[in-house]
C-alpha positions in Angstrom: 158.3 -88.9 72.9 159.4 -85.7 74.6 158.2 -82.3 73.7 159.6 -78.8 74.4 157.8 -76.4 76.7 156.5 -74.5 73.7 155.3 -77.7 72.2 153.3 -78.5 75.3 151.8 -75.1 75.4 150.8 -75.3 71.7 149.3 -78.7 72.2 147.3 -77.4 75.2 146.0 -74.6 73.1 145.1 -77.0 70.3 143.3 -79.3 72.7 141.4 -76.4 74.1 140.3 -75.3 70.6 139.4 -78.8 69.7 137.2 -79.3 72.8 135.5 -76.0 72.2 134.7 -76.9 68.6 133.4 -80.3 69.6 131.0 -78.7 72.2 129.9 -76.1 69.6 129.2 -78.7 67.0 127.2 -80.8 69.4 125.2 -77.8 70.4 124.5 -76.8 66.8 123.5 -80.4 65.9 121.2 -80.7 68.9 119.6 -77.4 68.1 119.1 -78.1 64.4 117.7 -81.6 65.0 114.8 -80.3 67.1 113.2 -77.6 64.9 109.9 -78.0 66.7 111.5 -76.9 70.0 112.9 -73.5 68.7 110.0 -71.5 70.0 109.5 -69.5 73.2 109.1 -72.6 75.3 112.6 -73.8 74.4 114.0 -70.4 75.1 112.3 -70.3 78.5 113.8 -73.7 79.4 117.3 -72.6 78.4 117.0 -69.3 80.2 115.6 -71.0 83.4 118.4 -73.5 83.3 121.0 -70.8 82.9 119.4 -68.7 85.6 119.5 -71.7 88.1 123.1 -72.4 87.3 124.1 -68.8 87.6 122.4 -68.5 91.0 124.1 -71.6 92.3 127.4 -70.3 90.9 127.0 -67.1 92.9 126.3 -69.2 96.0 129.6 -71.1 95.3 131.5 -67.9 95.1 129.9 -66.6 98.3 130.6 -69.8 100.2 134.3 -69.7 99.2 134.5 -66.0 100.2 133.1 -66.8 103.6 135.3 -69.8 104.2 138.6 -68.5 102.9 141.7 -67.9 105.1 143.4 -64.5 104.7 145.6 -65.8 101.9 142.6 -67.1 99.9 143.0 -70.7 101.0 140.1 -73.1 101.6 140.0 -76.6 102.9 137.9 -78.7 100.4 136.4 -82.2 100.7 133.8 -84.1 98.7 131.2 -86.6 99.9 127.9 -88.2 99.1 125.0 -89.4 101.2 126.6 -92.8 102.1 129.5 -91.0 103.8 127.4 -88.1 105.2 124.7 -90.0 107.0 124.8 -90.0 110.8 127.4 -92.2 112.4 129.3 -92.6 109.1 132.5 -91.0 107.8 131.5 -87.3 108.0 130.7 -87.7 111.7 134.2 -89.1 112.4 135.9 -86.6 110.1 134.4 -83.7 112.0 135.2 -85.2 115.4 138.8 -85.5 114.5 139.0 -81.8 114.0 137.4 -81.2 117.4 139.8 -83.5 119.3 142.9 -82.7 117.3 145.7 -80.3 118.3 145.1 -76.9 116.7 142.6 -78.2 114.2 139.2 -77.1 115.5 139.6 -73.6 114.2 140.2 -75.0 110.7 136.5 -76.1 110.6 135.8 -72.4 109.9 137.6 -72.8 106.5 136.2 -76.2 105.6 134.1 -76.4 102.4 132.1 -79.5 101.7 131.1 -80.4 98.1 128.0 -82.5 98.6 127.5 -84.7 95.6 123.7 -85.3 96.1 120.8 -83.5 97.7 120.7 -85.8 100.8 124.4 -85.1 101.5 123.8 -81.4 101.1 120.9 -81.4 103.6 123.0 -83.3 106.2 126.0 -81.1 105.6 123.9 -77.9 106.2 122.8 -79.3 109.5 126.3 -79.6 110.9 128.5 -77.2 108.9 128.3 -73.6 107.7 130.0 -74.0 104.3 128.3 -76.6 102.0 128.0 -76.5 98.2 125.3 -78.2 96.2 126.4 -80.1 93.1 124.3 -77.8 90.8 126.9 -75.1 91.4 129.1 -76.9 88.9 126.5 -77.1 86.2 125.8 -80.3 84.2 129.4 -81.4 84.2 128.9 -83.8 87.1 126.7 -86.9 87.0 125.4 -87.2 90.6 122.7 -89.8 89.9 125.0 -92.5 91.3 126.7 -92.6 94.7 129.9 -90.6 94.2 132.1 -92.1 96.9 130.7 -95.6 97.0 130.8 -95.9 93.2 133.3 -98.6 92.3 134.5 -96.6 89.3 137.5 -94.9 90.8 138.4 -93.2 87.5 135.0 -91.5 87.4 135.5 -90.3 91.0 139.0 -88.9 90.2 137.6 -87.2 87.0 134.8 -85.5 88.9 137.2 -84.4 91.7 139.7 -83.0 89.2 137.0 -80.9 87.5 136.0 -79.5 90.9 139.6 -78.6 91.7 140.1 -76.9 88.4 137.0 -74.8 88.8 137.9 -73.7 92.3 141.5 -72.9 91.2 140.1 -70.8 88.3 138.2 -68.7 90.9 141.5 -67.8 92.5 141.5 -70.0 95.6 144.3 -72.1 96.9 143.1 -75.5 97.9 143.9 -77.8 100.8 142.1 -80.9 99.6 141.3 -83.7 102.0 139.4 -86.9 101.5 136.7 -87.1 104.1 138.1 -90.4 105.4 141.1 -88.6 106.7 141.4 -87.9 110.4 143.0 -84.6 111.3 145.0 -84.9 114.6 147.4 -82.1 114.2 147.4 -78.9 112.2 149.4 -79.8 109.0 149.6 -76.3 107.5 153.2 -75.9 108.5 154.1 -78.7 106.1 152.6 -77.0 103.0 154.9 -74.9 100.9 152.9 -71.9 99.7 155.5 -71.0 97.0 155.0 -74.4 95.3 152.1 -75.3 93.1 151.7 -78.7 94.8 152.5 -80.1 98.3 151.6 -83.8 98.6 152.5 -87.0 100.4 153.1 -90.1 98.3 154.2 -93.4 99.8 157.0 -93.9 97.3 159.6 -91.4 96.1 159.4 -90.1 92.5 162.4 -92.2 91.5 160.8 -95.5 92.5 160.0 -97.1 89.1 158.9 -100.5 90.4 155.8 -99.1 92.2 154.3 -97.0 89.5 150.6 -97.3 89.1 150.1 -98.4 92.7 151.0 -95.4 94.7 148.9 -94.6 97.8 148.7 -91.0 99.0 148.0 -89.4 102.3 144.6 -88.2 101.3 145.7 -84.5 101.8 147.4 -82.1 99.5 147.9 -78.4 98.8 147.3 -76.7 95.5 148.4 -73.1 94.8 146.0 -71.1 92.6 148.0 -69.8 89.7 148.3 -70.2 85.9 150.6 -73.2 86.1 148.2 -75.3 88.3 145.2 -74.4 86.2 147.0 -75.2 83.0 148.1 -78.7 84.1 144.7 -79.6 85.4 143.1 -78.3 82.2 145.6 -80.3 80.2 144.7 -83.4 82.3 141.0 -82.8 81.6 141.5 -82.4 77.9 143.5 -85.6 77.7 140.4 -87.4 79.0 138.3 -85.9 76.2 140.7 -87.0 73.4 141.8 -90.3 74.9 138.7 -91.6 76.9 140.0 -95.2 76.9 143.5 -94.3 78.2 144.4 -94.3 81.9 144.0 -90.6 82.4 142.1 -90.5 85.6 144.6 -92.1 87.9 145.2 -90.6 91.4 147.3 -87.4 91.6 150.3 -89.3 93.0 150.3 -91.7 90.1 149.8 -88.9 87.6 152.7 -86.7 88.7 155.1 -89.7 89.2 154.2 -91.2 85.8 154.6 -87.8 84.0 157.7 -86.1 85.5 158.5 -84.5 82.1 155.0 -83.0 81.9 155.0 -81.4 85.3 158.6 -80.2 84.7 157.7 -78.7 81.4 154.7 -76.8 82.8 157.0 -75.6 85.6 155.0 -77.2 88.4 157.0 -77.0 91.6 156.2 -80.0 93.8 157.1 -80.5 97.5 156.8 -84.0 98.9 155.9 -84.5 102.5 157.0 -87.6 104.4 154.3 -90.3 104.7 155.2 -90.6 108.4 153.3 -87.3 108.9 150.4 -87.9 106.5 149.8 -91.5 107.4 147.4 -94.1 106.0 146.1 -97.7 106.4 148.2 -98.9 103.4 151.4 -98.4 105.4 150.8 -97.3 109.0 153.3 -95.4 111.0 152.8 -96.8 114.4 154.4 -93.8 116.2 151.4 -91.6 117.1 153.7 -88.8 118.2 154.7 -88.1 114.6 151.3 -88.4 112.8 149.4 -85.3 111.6 146.7 -87.0 109.6 145.5 -90.6 109.1 143.9 -91.7 105.9 141.7 -94.8 105.7 143.1 -95.8 102.3 143.4 -99.4 101.1 139.9 -99.9 102.4 136.9 -99.8 100.1 134.3 -101.4 102.4 132.4 -98.6 104.1 131.5 -100.5 107.3 135.1 -101.6 107.8 136.3 -98.1 107.1 134.0 -96.6 109.8 134.9 -99.2 112.4 138.7 -98.8 111.9 138.4 -95.0 111.9 136.5 -95.2 115.2 139.4 -97.2 116.6 141.9 -94.6 115.3 139.9 -91.8 117.0 139.6 -93.6 120.3 143.4 -94.4 120.3 144.1 -90.7 119.7 141.8 -89.5 122.4 143.4 -91.9 124.9 146.9 -91.0 123.7 146.4 -87.3 124.1 144.6 -87.7 127.5 147.8 -89.5 128.7 145.8 -92.5 129.7 148.0 -95.5 130.6 145.1 -98.0 130.6 142.5 -98.8 128.0 139.5 -100.1 129.9 138.4 -102.3 127.0 141.6 -104.0 125.9 144.2 -103.6 128.7 147.3 -101.4 128.6 147.4 -98.8 125.9 150.6 -98.1 124.0 151.3 -95.1 121.7 150.6 -97.1 118.6 147.4 -97.5 116.5 145.2 -100.6 116.7 143.9 -100.0 113.2 143.6 -101.3 110.6 141.7 -104.3 111.7 138.6 -104.6 109.6 140.3 -103.0 106.6 142.7 -105.1 104.6 145.5 -102.5 105.2 
């Protein structure tokens, strides 16, 4: 059933009011059901919790201010301890920036959301801009491993909430998965006038591949009212329809809801997958690739081994080496994926 733009706006407003009332009722019920905890001790707990959250929130704002580009754009990624530990994904991710063409300077604008205390400590030892999960209040369950959690919908839900909060603070976002290798500076492919620039492996008109659309692991979000509204709408749908397939990846969401993005006025620019490459469908020509995403690969050890291959291939390619000392003559194509299913 299609709705007019005014209908969508009204629905979004009604959903916002409904969510607010639900939260308010839950708070009142919790407060009234614990009459013995209404004294000074309870007030101190509430005030201390609020104070801790506000302090972490100020740190979030300060980190974004330090990391931003002149146009209020930050590069954002999310990881947990499994991906942050030495020799794992974070190590390879940062190395790609250092050996890439025009990418090392971008590390000054990289903000890492560490989803647990261990990842936060590791991040602080190698990067200047790290954010503790407490900066986002109690909205995020970080008791379980974020990245290695098999619940992809939960991961997408947490990521979308983070994106919404950063957008609401007025920062444009270049989001990158941490298992993306940055070999060339991709900023020229982002359209700053559009709300979203993204690479999806299938065009929007391809009906047959809906629901199985790999992305390049990198996209640009413009901070404005339209972007915030559509992410808020997406978030509220999850509250009202928890059993529905709400938390699909962004490529799936925009391709399955073209009327929705059109109604909100979301301008979308699609970048060719030959530039934002991935293990699902590898572009063998290394001269064209800007980033490489280790998608279609859930096993962490396999992912790390194949990303190491990708990095070594890139280093040899840019060095102009005609011979690979370990496996004979080297061409300008990737050896990965090998361990990953690809």
